[in-house]
PDBQT receptor file of N, H, CA, C and O in Angstrom, charges set to zero:
ATOM      1  N   THR A   1      12.726   0.723  -6.190  1.00  0.00    +0.000 N 
ATOM      2  CA  THR A   1      12.739   0.235  -4.825  1.00  0.00    +0.000 C 
ATOM      3  C   THR A   1      11.773   1.063  -4.011  1.00  0.00    +0.000 C 
ATOM      4  O   THR A   1      11.771   2.290  -4.108  1.00  0.00    +0.000 OA
ATOM      5  N   GLY A   2      10.943   0.401  -3.200  1.00  0.00    +0.000 N 
ATOM      6  H   GLY A   2      10.945  -0.596  -3.121  1.00  0.00    +0.000 HD
ATOM      7  CA  GLY A   2       9.999   1.122  -2.364  1.00  0.00    +0.000 C 
ATOM      8  C   GLY A   2       9.070   0.168  -1.638  1.00  0.00    +0.000 C 
ATOM      9  O   GLY A   2       9.203  -1.051  -1.746  1.00  0.00    +0.000 OA
ATOM     10  N   ASN A   3       8.131   0.731  -0.901  1.00  0.00    +0.000 N 
ATOM     11  H   ASN A   3       8.023   1.721  -0.813  1.00  0.00    +0.000 HD
ATOM     12  CA  ASN A   3       7.113  -0.022  -0.191  1.00  0.00    +0.000 C 
ATOM     13  C   ASN A   3       6.113   0.973   0.378  1.00  0.00    +0.000 C 
ATOM     14  O   ASN A   3       6.318   2.181   0.267  1.00  0.00    +0.000 OA
ATOM     15  N   VAL A   4       5.046   0.493   0.979  1.00  0.00    +0.000 N 
ATOM     16  H   VAL A   4       4.880  -0.489   1.069  1.00  0.00    +0.000 HD
ATOM     17  CA  VAL A   4       4.030   1.339   1.597  1.00  0.00    +0.000 C 
ATOM     18  C   VAL A   4       3.912   0.925   3.057  1.00  0.00    +0.000 C 
ATOM     19  O   VAL A   4       3.819  -0.263   3.367  1.00  0.00    +0.000 OA
ATOM     20  N   PHE A   5       3.915   1.912   3.957  1.00  0.00    +0.000 N 
ATOM     21  H   PHE A   5       3.990   2.877   3.706  1.00  0.00    +0.000 HD
ATOM     22  CA  PHE A   5       3.807   1.657   5.384  1.00  0.00    +0.000 C 
ATOM     23  C   PHE A   5       2.668   2.488   5.961  1.00  0.00    +0.000 C 
ATOM     24  O   PHE A   5       2.391   3.581   5.468  1.00  0.00    +0.000 OA
ATOM     25  N   LYS A   6       2.006   1.986   6.996  1.00  0.00    +0.000 N 
ATOM     26  H   LYS A   6       2.231   1.097   7.397  1.00  0.00    +0.000 HD
ATOM     27  CA  LYS A   6       0.901   2.720   7.618  1.00  0.00    +0.000 C 
ATOM     28  C   LYS A   6       1.390   4.020   8.253  1.00  0.00    +0.000 C 
ATOM     29  O   LYS A   6       0.743   5.060   8.126  1.00  0.00    +0.000 OA
ATOM     30  N   ARG A   7       2.526   3.960   8.930  1.00  0.00    +0.000 N 
ATOM     31  H   ARG A   7       3.051   3.115   9.033  1.00  0.00    +0.000 HD
ATOM     32  CA  ARG A   7       3.087   5.139   9.605  1.00  0.00    +0.000 C 
ATOM     33  C   ARG A   7       4.561   5.288   9.229  1.00  0.00    +0.000 C 
ATOM     34  O   ARG A   7       5.244   4.304   8.945  1.00  0.00    +0.000 OA
ATOM     35  N   ALA A   8       5.028   6.510   9.231  1.00  0.00    +0.000 N 
ATOM     36  H   ALA A   8       4.472   7.309   9.461  1.00  0.00    +0.000 HD
ATOM     37  CA  ALA A   8       6.440   6.759   8.894  1.00  0.00    +0.000 C 
ATOM     38  C   ALA A   8       7.365   6.017   9.845  1.00  0.00    +0.000 C 
ATOM     39  O   ALA A   8       8.453   5.601   9.447  1.00  0.00    +0.000 OA
ATOM     40  N   GLY A   9       6.951   5.845  11.100  1.00  0.00    +0.000 N 
ATOM     41  H   GLY A   9       6.068   6.183  11.423  1.00  0.00    +0.000 HD
ATOM     42  CA  GLY A   9       7.766   5.132  12.078  1.00  0.00    +0.000 C 
ATOM     43  C   GLY A   9       7.894   3.643  11.791  1.00  0.00    +0.000 C 
ATOM     44  O   GLY A   9       8.775   2.986  12.346  1.00  0.00    +0.000 OA
ATOM     45  N   ASP A  10       7.026   3.091  10.929  1.00  0.00    +0.000 N 
ATOM     46  H   ASP A  10       6.310   3.625  10.478  1.00  0.00    +0.000 HD
ATOM     47  CA  ASP A  10       7.087   1.671  10.558  1.00  0.00    +0.000 C 
ATOM     48  C   ASP A  10       8.142   1.392   9.497  1.00  0.00    +0.000 C 
ATOM     49  O   ASP A  10       8.441   0.230   9.224  1.00  0.00    +0.000 OA
ATOM     50  N   LEU A  11       8.710   2.424   8.898  1.00  0.00    +0.000 N 
ATOM     51  H   LEU A  11       8.468   3.369   9.120  1.00  0.00    +0.000 HD
ATOM     52  CA  LEU A  11       9.673   2.272   7.811  1.00  0.00    +0.000 C 
ATOM     53  C   LEU A  11      10.915   1.543   8.282  1.00  0.00    +0.000 C 
ATOM     54  O   LEU A  11      11.560   1.948   9.249  1.00  0.00    +0.000 OA
ATOM     55  N   ARG A  12      11.242   0.468   7.591  1.00  0.00    +0.000 N 
ATOM     56  H   ARG A  12      10.718   0.139   6.806  1.00  0.00    +0.000 HD
ATOM     57  CA  ARG A  12      12.467  -0.287   7.816  1.00  0.00    +0.000 C 
ATOM     58  C   ARG A  12      13.117  -0.495   6.454  1.00  0.00    +0.000 C 
ATOM     59  O   ARG A  12      12.475  -0.986   5.526  1.00  0.00    +0.000 OA
ATOM     60  N   LEU A  13      14.378  -0.126   6.336  1.00  0.00    +0.000 N 
ATOM     61  H   LEU A  13      14.899   0.273   7.090  1.00  0.00    +0.000 HD
ATOM     62  CA  LEU A  13      15.062  -0.268   5.045  1.00  0.00    +0.000 C 
ATOM     63  C   LEU A  13      15.103  -1.714   4.584  1.00  0.00    +0.000 C 
ATOM     64  O   LEU A  13      15.139  -1.970   3.380  1.00  0.00    +0.000 OA
ATOM     65  N   THR A  14      15.098  -2.668   5.511  1.00  0.00    +0.000 N 
ATOM     66  H   THR A  14      15.069  -2.460   6.488  1.00  0.00    +0.000 HD
ATOM     67  CA  THR A  14      15.127  -4.080   5.132  1.00  0.00    +0.000 C 
ATOM     68  C   THR A  14      13.791  -4.545   4.562  1.00  0.00    +0.000 C 
ATOM     69  O   THR A  14      13.729  -5.621   3.968  1.00  0.00    +0.000 OA
ATOM     70  N   ASP A  15      12.714  -3.763   4.726  1.00  0.00    +0.000 N 
ATOM     71  H   ASP A  15      12.764  -2.889   5.208  1.00  0.00    +0.000 HD
ATOM     72  CA  ASP A  15      11.396  -4.115   4.203  1.00  0.00    +0.000 C 
ATOM     73  C   ASP A  15      11.123  -3.531   2.824  1.00  0.00    +0.000 C 
ATOM     74  O   ASP A  15      10.035  -3.729   2.283  1.00  0.00    +0.000 OA
ATOM     75  N   LEU A  16      12.085  -2.815   2.238  1.00  0.00    +0.000 N 
ATOM     76  H   LEU A  16      12.970  -2.655   2.676  1.00  0.00    +0.000 HD
ATOM     77  CA  LEU A  16      11.897  -2.255   0.906  1.00  0.00    +0.000 C 
ATOM     78  C   LEU A  16      11.936  -3.364  -0.136  1.00  0.00    +0.000 C 
ATOM     79  O   LEU A  16      12.729  -4.299  -0.022  1.00  0.00    +0.000 OA
ATOM     80  N   GLN A  17      11.085  -3.262  -1.149  1.00  0.00    +0.000 N 
ATOM     81  H   GLN A  17      10.441  -2.503  -1.241  1.00  0.00    +0.000 HD
ATOM     82  CA  GLN A  17      11.007  -4.248  -2.228  1.00  0.00    +0.000 C 
ATOM     83  C   GLN A  17      11.632  -3.662  -3.490  1.00  0.00    +0.000 C 
ATOM     84  O   GLN A  17      11.452  -2.482  -3.791  1.00  0.00    +0.000 OA
ATOM     85  N   THR A  18      12.364  -4.492  -4.224  1.00  0.00    +0.000 N 
ATOM     86  H   THR A  18      12.510  -5.451  -3.980  1.00  0.00    +0.000 HD
ATOM     87  CA  THR A  18      13.034  -4.051  -5.444  1.00  0.00    +0.000 C 
ATOM     88  C   THR A  18      12.449  -4.798  -6.641  1.00  0.00    +0.000 C 
ATOM     89  O   THR A  18      12.244  -6.011  -6.593  1.00  0.00    +0.000 OA
ATOM     90  N   THR A  19      12.185  -4.050  -7.716  1.00  0.00    +0.000 N 
ATOM     91  H   THR A  19      12.351  -3.065  -7.755  1.00  0.00    +0.000 HD
ATOM     92  CA  THR A  19      11.646  -4.636  -8.939  1.00  0.00    +0.000 C 
ATOM     93  C   THR A  19      12.373  -4.074 -10.152  1.00  0.00    +0.000 C 
ATOM     94  O   THR A  19      13.103  -3.086 -10.062  1.00  0.00    +0.000 OA
ATOM     95  N   THR A  20      12.160  -4.711 -11.262  1.00  0.00    +0.000 N 
ATOM     96  H   THR A  20      11.567  -5.513 -11.335  1.00  0.00    +0.000 HD
ATOM     97  CA  THR A  20      12.632  -4.213 -12.536  1.00  0.00    +0.000 C 
ATOM     98  C   THR A  20      11.535  -4.474 -13.560  1.00  0.00    +0.000 C 
ATOM     99  O   THR A  20      10.696  -5.353 -13.360  1.00  0.00    +0.000 OA
ATOM    100  N   GLY A  21      11.535  -3.734 -14.631  1.00  0.00    +0.000 N 
ATOM    101  H   GLY A  21      12.216  -3.020 -14.794  1.00  0.00    +0.000 HD
ATOM    102  CA  GLY A  21      10.483  -3.948 -15.610  1.00  0.00    +0.000 C 
ATOM    103  C   GLY A  21      10.609  -3.043 -16.812  1.00  0.00    +0.000 C 
ATOM    104  O   GLY A  21      11.605  -2.343 -16.994  1.00  0.00    +0.000 OA
ATOM    105  N   ALA A  22       9.563  -3.076 -17.636  1.00  0.00    +0.000 N 
ATOM    106  H   ALA A  22       8.754  -3.644 -17.489  1.00  0.00    +0.000 HD
ATOM    107  CA  ALA A  22       9.545  -2.273 -18.858  1.00  0.00    +0.000 C 
ATOM    108  C   ALA A  22       8.106  -1.895 -19.169  1.00  0.00    +0.000 C 
ATOM    109  O   ALA A  22       7.159  -2.504 -18.671  1.00  0.00    +0.000 OA
ATOM    110  N   GLY A  23       7.967  -0.878 -20.004  1.00  0.00    +0.000 N 
ATOM    111  H   GLY A  23       8.736  -0.383 -20.409  1.00  0.00    +0.000 HD
ATOM    112  CA  GLY A  23       6.636  -0.433 -20.382  1.00  0.00    +0.000 C 
ATOM    113  C   GLY A  23       6.603   0.089 -21.799  1.00  0.00    +0.000 C 
ATOM    114  O   GLY A  23       7.629   0.436 -22.383  1.00  0.00    +0.000 OA
ATOM    115  N   VAL A  24       5.390   0.138 -22.341  1.00  0.00    +0.000 N 
ATOM    116  H   VAL A  24       4.556  -0.144 -21.867  1.00  0.00    +0.000 HD
ATOM    117  CA  VAL A  24       5.166   0.633 -23.693  1.00  0.00    +0.000 C 
ATOM    118  C   VAL A  24       4.079   1.691 -23.629  1.00  0.00    +0.000 C 
ATOM    119  O   VAL A  24       3.104   1.534 -22.893  1.00  0.00    +0.000 OA
ATOM    120  N   ARG A  25       4.232   2.767 -24.391  1.00  0.00    +0.000 N 
ATOM    121  H   ARG A  25       5.024   2.895 -24.989  1.00  0.00    +0.000 HD
ATOM    122  CA  ARG A  25       3.247   3.847 -24.462  1.00  0.00    +0.000 C 
ATOM    123  C   ARG A  25       2.823   4.032 -25.912  1.00  0.00    +0.000 C 
ATOM    124  O   ARG A  25       3.642   3.964 -26.829  1.00  0.00    +0.000 OA
ATOM    125  N   TYR A  26       1.512   4.270 -26.103  1.00  0.00    +0.000 N 
ATOM    126  H   TYR A  26       0.847   4.325 -25.358  1.00  0.00    +0.000 HD
ATOM    127  CA  TYR A  26       0.982   4.539 -27.430  1.00  0.00    +0.000 C 
ATOM    128  C   TYR A  26      -0.019   5.681 -27.298  1.00  0.00    +0.000 C 
ATOM    129  O   TYR A  26      -0.979   5.576 -26.535  1.00  0.00    +0.000 OA
ATOM    130  N   ASN A  27       0.192   6.754 -28.023  1.00  0.00    +0.000 N 
ATOM    131  H   ASN A  27       0.972   6.840 -28.643  1.00  0.00    +0.000 HD
ATOM    132  CA  ASN A  27      -0.703   7.910 -27.942  1.00  0.00    +0.000 C 
ATOM    133  C   ASN A  27      -1.993   7.653 -28.718  1.00  0.00    +0.000 C 
ATOM    134  O   ASN A  27      -1.962   7.283 -29.892  1.00  0.00    +0.000 OA
ATOM    135  N   THR A  28      -3.127   7.855 -28.045  1.00  0.00    +0.000 N 
ATOM    136  H   THR A  28      -3.152   8.156 -27.092  1.00  0.00    +0.000 HD
ATOM    137  CA  THR A  28      -4.448   7.728 -28.645  1.00  0.00    +0.000 C 
ATOM    138  C   THR A  28      -5.166   9.068 -28.495  1.00  0.00    +0.000 C 
ATOM    139  O   THR A  28      -4.681   9.932 -27.765  1.00  0.00    +0.000 OA
ATOM    140  N   PRO A  29      -6.300   9.270 -29.158  1.00  0.00    +0.000 N 
ATOM    141  CA  PRO A  29      -7.053  10.520 -28.983  1.00  0.00    +0.000 C 
ATOM    142  C   PRO A  29      -7.546  10.724 -27.541  1.00  0.00    +0.000 C 
ATOM    143  O   PRO A  29      -7.829  11.855 -27.146  1.00  0.00    +0.000 OA
ATOM    144  N   PHE A  30      -7.651   9.658 -26.764  1.00  0.00    +0.000 N 
ATOM    145  H   PHE A  30      -7.421   8.739 -27.085  1.00  0.00    +0.000 HD
ATOM    146  CA  PHE A  30      -8.124   9.742 -25.377  1.00  0.00    +0.000 C 
ATOM    147  C   PHE A  30      -6.999   9.911 -24.376  1.00  0.00    +0.000 C 
ATOM    148  O   PHE A  30      -7.265  10.156 -23.199  1.00  0.00    +0.000 OA
ATOM    149  N   GLY A  31      -5.767   9.791 -24.797  1.00  0.00    +0.000 N 
ATOM    150  H   GLY A  31      -5.552   9.592 -25.753  1.00  0.00    +0.000 HD
ATOM    151  CA  GLY A  31      -4.607   9.858 -23.914  1.00  0.00    +0.000 C 
ATOM    152  C   GLY A  31      -3.691   8.681 -24.202  1.00  0.00    +0.000 C 
ATOM    153  O   GLY A  31      -3.988   7.826 -25.035  1.00  0.00    +0.000 OA
ATOM    154  N   ALA A  32      -2.591   8.660 -23.505  1.00  0.00    +0.000 N 
ATOM    155  H   ALA A  32      -2.350   9.355 -22.827  1.00  0.00    +0.000 HD
ATOM    156  CA  ALA A  32      -1.599   7.600 -23.731  1.00  0.00    +0.000 C 
ATOM    157  C   ALA A  32      -2.128   6.265 -23.216  1.00  0.00    +0.000 C 
ATOM    158  O   ALA A  32      -2.634   6.187 -22.096  1.00  0.00    +0.000 OA
ATOM    159  N   LEU A  33      -2.013   5.225 -24.024  1.00  0.00    +0.000 N 
ATOM    160  H   LEU A  33      -1.602   5.289 -24.933  1.00  0.00    +0.000 HD
ATOM    161  CA  LEU A  33      -2.299   3.864 -23.602  1.00  0.00    +0.000 C 
ATOM    162  C   LEU A  33      -0.991   3.308 -23.069  1.00  0.00    +0.000 C 
ATOM    163  O   LEU A  33       0.016   3.273 -23.776  1.00  0.00    +0.000 OA
ATOM    164  N   ARG A  34      -1.015   2.871 -21.803  1.00  0.00    +0.000 N 
ATOM    165  H   ARG A  34      -1.833   2.899 -21.229  1.00  0.00    +0.000 HD
ATOM    166  CA  ARG A  34       0.220   2.431 -21.151  1.00  0.00    +0.000 C 
ATOM    167  C   ARG A  34       0.102   0.981 -20.707  1.00  0.00    +0.000 C 
ATOM    168  O   ARG A  34      -0.905   0.587 -20.119  1.00  0.00    +0.000 OA
ATOM    169  N   VAL A  35       1.115   0.198 -20.985  1.00  0.00    +0.000 N 
ATOM    170  H   VAL A  35       1.933   0.518 -21.463  1.00  0.00    +0.000 HD
ATOM    171  CA  VAL A  35       1.211  -1.181 -20.518  1.00  0.00    +0.000 C 
ATOM    172  C   VAL A  35       2.591  -1.343 -19.896  1.00  0.00    +0.000 C 
ATOM    173  O   VAL A  35       3.608  -1.121 -20.553  1.00  0.00    +0.000 OA
ATOM    174  N   ASP A  36       2.618  -1.731 -18.629  1.00  0.00    +0.000 N 
ATOM    175  H   ASP A  36       1.792  -1.912 -18.096  1.00  0.00    +0.000 HD
ATOM    176  CA  ASP A  36       3.872  -1.929 -17.909  1.00  0.00    +0.000 C 
ATOM    177  C   ASP A  36       3.900  -3.337 -17.319  1.00  0.00    +0.000 C 
ATOM    178  O   ASP A  36       2.869  -3.858 -16.892  1.00  0.00    +0.000 OA
ATOM    179  N   VAL A  37       5.075  -3.945 -17.298  1.00  0.00    +0.000 N 
ATOM    180  H   VAL A  37       5.912  -3.523 -17.645  1.00  0.00    +0.000 HD
ATOM    181  CA  VAL A  37       5.277  -5.246 -16.673  1.00  0.00    +0.000 C 
ATOM    182  C   VAL A  37       6.466  -5.106 -15.730  1.00  0.00    +0.000 C 
ATOM    183  O   VAL A  37       7.519  -4.594 -16.109  1.00  0.00    +0.000 OA
ATOM    184  N   GLY A  38       6.281  -5.570 -14.495  1.00  0.00    +0.000 N 
ATOM    185  H   GLY A  38       5.425  -5.986 -14.187  1.00  0.00    +0.000 HD
ATOM    186  CA  GLY A  38       7.346  -5.505 -13.503  1.00  0.00    +0.000 C 
ATOM    187  C   GLY A  38       7.630  -6.882 -12.927  1.00  0.00    +0.000 C 
ATOM    188  O   GLY A  38       6.728  -7.708 -12.791  1.00  0.00    +0.000 OA
ATOM    189  N   PHE A  39       8.880  -7.120 -12.594  1.00  0.00    +0.000 N 
ATOM    190  H   PHE A  39       9.613  -6.449 -12.704  1.00  0.00    +0.000 HD
ATOM    191  CA  PHE A  39       9.311  -8.395 -12.027  1.00  0.00    +0.000 C 
ATOM    192  C   PHE A  39       9.909  -8.155 -10.651  1.00  0.00    +0.000 C 
ATOM    193  O   PHE A  39      10.840  -7.364 -10.498  1.00  0.00    +0.000 OA
ATOM    194  N   LYS A  40       9.366  -8.844  -9.647  1.00  0.00    +0.000 N 
ATOM    195  H   LYS A  40       8.610  -9.486  -9.771  1.00  0.00    +0.000 HD
ATOM    196  CA  LYS A  40       9.848  -8.720  -8.271  1.00  0.00    +0.000 C 
ATOM    197  C   LYS A  40      11.142  -9.511  -8.143  1.00  0.00    +0.000 C 
ATOM    198  O   LYS A  40      11.191 -10.696  -8.474  1.00  0.00    +0.000 OA
ATOM    199  N   LEU A  41      12.195  -8.846  -7.659  1.00  0.00    +0.000 N 
ATOM    200  H   LEU A  41      12.155  -7.883  -7.390  1.00  0.00    +0.000 HD
ATOM    201  CA  LEU A  41      13.482  -9.521  -7.541  1.00  0.00    +0.000 C 
ATOM    202  C   LEU A  41      13.502 -10.474  -6.353  1.00  0.00    +0.000 C 
ATOM    203  O   LEU A  41      14.206 -11.484  -6.380  1.00  0.00    +0.000 OA
ATOM    204  N   ARG A  42      12.730 -10.160  -5.301  1.00  0.00    +0.000 N 
ATOM    205  H   ARG A  42      12.158  -9.339  -5.278  1.00  0.00    +0.000 HD
ATOM    206  CA  ARG A  42      12.585 -11.043  -4.137  1.00  0.00    +0.000 C 
ATOM    207  C   ARG A  42      11.102 -11.086  -3.763  1.00  0.00    +0.000 C 
ATOM    208  O   ARG A  42      10.688 -10.358  -2.861  1.00  0.00    +0.000 OA
ATOM    209  N   PRO A  43      10.292 -11.914  -4.422  1.00  0.00    +0.000 N 
ATOM    210  CA  PRO A  43       8.861 -11.952  -4.111  1.00  0.00    +0.000 C 
ATOM    211  C   PRO A  43       8.631 -12.284  -2.637  1.00  0.00    +0.000 C 
ATOM    212  O   PRO A  43       9.160 -13.280  -2.143  1.00  0.00    +0.000 OA
ATOM    213  N   PRO A  44       7.846 -11.462  -1.924  1.00  0.00    +0.000 N 
ATOM    214  CA  PRO A  44       7.615 -11.712  -0.501  1.00  0.00    +0.000 C 
ATOM    215  C   PRO A  44       6.648 -12.874  -0.264  1.00  0.00    +0.000 C 
ATOM    216  O   PRO A  44       5.896 -13.272  -1.154  1.00  0.00    +0.000 OA
ATOM    217  N   THR A  45       6.690 -13.401   0.949  1.00  0.00    +0.000 N 
ATOM    218  H   THR A  45       7.301 -13.078   1.671  1.00  0.00    +0.000 HD
ATOM    219  CA  THR A  45       5.766 -14.431   1.388  1.00  0.00    +0.000 C 
ATOM    220  C   THR A  45       4.776 -13.793   2.357  1.00  0.00    +0.000 C 
ATOM    221  O   THR A  45       5.183 -13.186   3.348  1.00  0.00    +0.000 OA
ATOM    222  N   ILE A  46       3.473 -13.925   2.077  1.00  0.00    +0.000 N 
ATOM    223  H   ILE A  46       3.142 -14.418   1.272  1.00  0.00    +0.000 HD
ATOM    224  CA  ILE A  46       2.429 -13.360   2.923  1.00  0.00    +0.000 C 
ATOM    225  C   ILE A  46       1.486 -14.483   3.328  1.00  0.00    +0.000 C 
ATOM    226  O   ILE A  46       0.961 -15.201   2.477  1.00  0.00    +0.000 OA
ATOM    227  N   ASN A  47       1.274 -14.630   4.639  1.00  0.00    +0.000 N 
ATOM    228  H   ASN A  47       1.701 -14.047   5.330  1.00  0.00    +0.000 HD
ATOM    229  CA  ASN A  47       0.426 -15.698   5.178  1.00  0.00    +0.000 C 
ATOM    230  C   ASN A  47       0.841 -17.072   4.667  1.00  0.00    +0.000 C 
ATOM    231  O   ASN A  47      -0.005 -17.911   4.360  1.00  0.00    +0.000 OA
ATOM    232  N   GLY A  48       2.149 -17.296   4.579  1.00  0.00    +0.000 N 
ATOM    233  H   GLY A  48       2.837 -16.614   4.829  1.00  0.00    +0.000 HD
ATOM    234  CA  GLY A  48       2.667 -18.587   4.171  1.00  0.00    +0.000 C 
ATOM    235  C   GLY A  48       2.660 -18.850   2.681  1.00  0.00    +0.000 C 
ATOM    236  O   GLY A  48       3.087 -19.918   2.244  1.00  0.00    +0.000 OA
ATOM    237  N   GLN A  49       2.184 -17.898   1.887  1.00  0.00    +0.000 N 
ATOM    238  H   GLN A  49       1.837 -17.030   2.242  1.00  0.00    +0.000 HD
ATOM    239  CA  GLN A  49       2.156 -18.089   0.437  1.00  0.00    +0.000 C 
ATOM    240  C   GLN A  49       3.063 -17.070  -0.240  1.00  0.00    +0.000 C 
ATOM    241  O   GLN A  49       2.997 -15.870   0.027  1.00  0.00    +0.000 OA
ATOM    242  N   ARG A  50       3.907 -17.584  -1.120  1.00  0.00    +0.000 N 
ATOM    243  H   ARG A  50       3.961 -18.558  -1.337  1.00  0.00    +0.000 HD
ATOM    244  CA  ARG A  50       4.811 -16.702  -1.861  1.00  0.00    +0.000 C 
ATOM    245  C   ARG A  50       4.018 -15.962  -2.931  1.00  0.00    +0.000 C 
ATOM    246  O   ARG A  50       3.241 -16.565  -3.671  1.00  0.00    +0.000 OA
ATOM    247  N   GLN A  51       4.224 -14.639  -3.005  1.00  0.00    +0.000 N 
ATOM    248  H   GLN A  51       4.856 -14.149  -2.404  1.00  0.00    +0.000 HD
ATOM    249  CA  GLN A  51       3.532 -13.834  -4.006  1.00  0.00    +0.000 C 
ATOM    250  C   GLN A  51       4.061 -14.138  -5.401  1.00  0.00    +0.000 C 
ATOM    251  O   GLN A  51       5.179 -14.622  -5.578  1.00  0.00    +0.000 OA
ATOM    252  N   ARG A  52       3.218 -13.838  -6.385  1.00  0.00    +0.000 N 
ATOM    253  H   ARG A  52       2.310 -13.446  -6.242  1.00  0.00    +0.000 HD
ATOM    254  CA  ARG A  52       3.599 -13.992  -7.794  1.00  0.00    +0.000 C 
ATOM    255  C   ARG A  52       4.832 -13.132  -8.069  1.00  0.00    +0.000 C 
ATOM    256  O   ARG A  52       4.962 -12.042  -7.510  1.00  0.00    +0.000 OA
ATOM    257  N   GLY A  53       5.715 -13.600  -8.904  1.00  0.00    +0.000 N 
ATOM    258  H   GLY A  53       5.609 -14.485  -9.358  1.00  0.00    +0.000 HD
ATOM    259  CA  GLY A  53       6.971 -12.911  -9.182  1.00  0.00    +0.000 C 
ATOM    260  C   GLY A  53       6.877 -11.792 -10.200  1.00  0.00    +0.000 C 
ATOM    261  O   GLY A  53       7.893 -11.178 -10.529  1.00  0.00    +0.000 OA
ATOM    262  N   TRP A  54       5.668 -11.504 -10.714  1.00  0.00    +0.000 N 
ATOM    263  H   TRP A  54       4.843 -12.003 -10.447  1.00  0.00    +0.000 HD
ATOM    264  CA  TRP A  54       5.519 -10.445 -11.712  1.00  0.00    +0.000 C 
ATOM    265  C   TRP A  54       4.154  -9.795 -11.549  1.00  0.00    +0.000 C 
ATOM    266  O   TRP A  54       3.244 -10.386 -10.968  1.00  0.00    +0.000 OA
ATOM    267  N   GLU A  55       4.015  -8.588 -12.057  1.00  0.00    +0.000 N 
ATOM    268  H   GLU A  55       4.754  -8.107 -12.529  1.00  0.00    +0.000 HD
ATOM    269  CA  GLU A  55       2.756  -7.844 -12.069  1.00  0.00    +0.000 C 
ATOM    270  C   GLU A  55       2.688  -7.038 -13.356  1.00  0.00    +0.000 C 
ATOM    271  O   GLU A  55       3.718  -6.715 -13.950  1.00  0.00    +0.000 OA
ATOM    272  N   TYR A  56       1.475  -6.714 -13.785  1.00  0.00    +0.000 N 
ATOM    273  H   TYR A  56       0.639  -6.976 -13.303  1.00  0.00    +0.000 HD
ATOM    274  CA  TYR A  56       1.307  -5.852 -14.944  1.00  0.00    +0.000 C 
ATOM    275  C   TYR A  56       0.364  -4.714 -14.595  1.00  0.00    +0.000 C 
ATOM    276  O   TYR A  56      -0.419  -4.810 -13.650  1.00  0.00    +0.000 OA
ATOM    277  N   HIS A  57       0.443  -3.653 -15.352  1.00  0.00    +0.000 N 
ATOM    278  H   HIS A  57       1.079  -3.576 -16.120  1.00  0.00    +0.000 HD
ATOM    279  CA  HIS A  57      -0.398  -2.482 -15.146  1.00  0.00    +0.000 C 
ATOM    280  C   HIS A  57      -0.815  -1.969 -16.516  1.00  0.00    +0.000 C 
ATOM    281  O   HIS A  57       0.028  -1.724 -17.378  1.00  0.00    +0.000 OA
ATOM    282  N   LEU A  58      -2.120  -1.806 -16.712  1.00  0.00    +0.000 N 
ATOM    283  H   LEU A  58      -2.805  -2.005 -16.012  1.00  0.00    +0.000 HD
ATOM    284  CA  LEU A  58      -2.673  -1.292 -17.951  1.00  0.00    +0.000 C 
ATOM    285  C   LEU A  58      -3.449  -0.032 -17.617  1.00  0.00    +0.000 C 
ATOM    286  O   LEU A  58      -4.258  -0.041 -16.690  1.00  0.00    +0.000 OA
ATOM    287  N   ASN A  59      -3.220   1.063 -18.354  1.00  0.00    +0.000 N 
ATOM    288  H   ASN A  59      -2.562   1.071 -19.107  1.00  0.00    +0.000 HD
ATOM    289  CA  ASN A  59      -3.858   2.324 -18.039  1.00  0.00    +0.000 C 
ATOM    290  C   ASN A  59      -4.018   3.164 -19.307  1.00  0.00    +0.000 C 
ATOM    291  O   ASN A  59      -3.257   3.021 -20.264  1.00  0.00    +0.000 OA
ATOM    292  N   ILE A  60      -5.016   4.035 -19.294  1.00  0.00    +0.000 N 
ATOM    293  H   ILE A  60      -5.634   4.151 -18.516  1.00  0.00    +0.000 HD
ATOM    294  CA  ILE A  60      -5.173   5.038 -20.338  1.00  0.00    +0.000 C 
ATOM    295  C   ILE A  60      -5.050   6.398 -19.682  1.00  0.00    +0.000 C 
ATOM    296  O   ILE A  60      -5.784   6.703 -18.742  1.00  0.00    +0.000 OA
ATOM    297  N   GLY A  61      -4.139   7.211 -20.162  1.00  0.00    +0.000 N 
ATOM    298  H   GLY A  61      -3.542   6.963 -20.925  1.00  0.00    +0.000 HD
ATOM    299  CA  GLY A  61      -3.894   8.532 -19.590  1.00  0.00    +0.000 C 
ATOM    300  C   GLY A  61      -2.459   8.646 -19.110  1.00  0.00    +0.000 C 
ATOM    301  O   GLY A  61      -1.727   7.659 -19.040  1.00  0.00    +0.000 OA
ATOM    302  N   GLU A  62      -2.079   9.852 -18.786  1.00  0.00    +0.000 N 
ATOM    303  H   GLU A  62      -2.674  10.654 -18.843  1.00  0.00    +0.000 HD
ATOM    304  CA  GLU A  62      -0.710  10.104 -18.315  1.00  0.00    +0.000 C 
ATOM    305  C   GLU A  62      -0.539   9.662 -16.872  1.00  0.00    +0.000 C 
ATOM    306  O   GLU A  62      -1.498   9.655 -16.100  1.00  0.00    +0.000 OA
ATOM    307  N   ALA A  63       0.694   9.292 -16.509  1.00  0.00    +0.000 N 
ATOM    308  H   ALA A  63       1.472   9.299 -17.136  1.00  0.00    +0.000 HD
ATOM    309  CA  ALA A  63       0.973   8.828 -15.159  1.00  0.00    +0.000 C 
ATOM    310  C   ALA A  63       0.878   9.971 -14.142  1.00  0.00    +0.000 C 
ATOM    311  O   ALA A  63       0.450   9.752 -13.009  1.00  0.00    +0.000 OA
ATOM    312  N   PHE A  64       1.269  11.177 -14.533  1.00  0.00    +0.000 N 
ATOM    313  H   PHE A  64       1.617  11.354 -15.453  1.00  0.00    +0.000 HD
ATOM    314  CA  PHE A  64       1.246  12.304 -13.600  1.00  0.00    +0.000 C 
ATOM    315  C   PHE A  64       0.655  13.517 -14.264  1.00  0.00    +0.000 C 
ATOM    316  O   PHE A  64       0.550  14.573 -13.639  1.00  0.00    +0.000 OA
TER     317      PHE A  64
């Protein structure tokens, strides 16, 4: 659960987004290959269009 706001004063608990998902890691000589898939539990509507209900992230290297 989370979101991004321009200023700390803009934070509203009702604007937090909740997701669920899973990921896979595979160690390579260059670093971990990471593939994550997340599903938005309540996809928001922006400019009259409902956002896609899922997202993916592909990366090479550690998250932190």
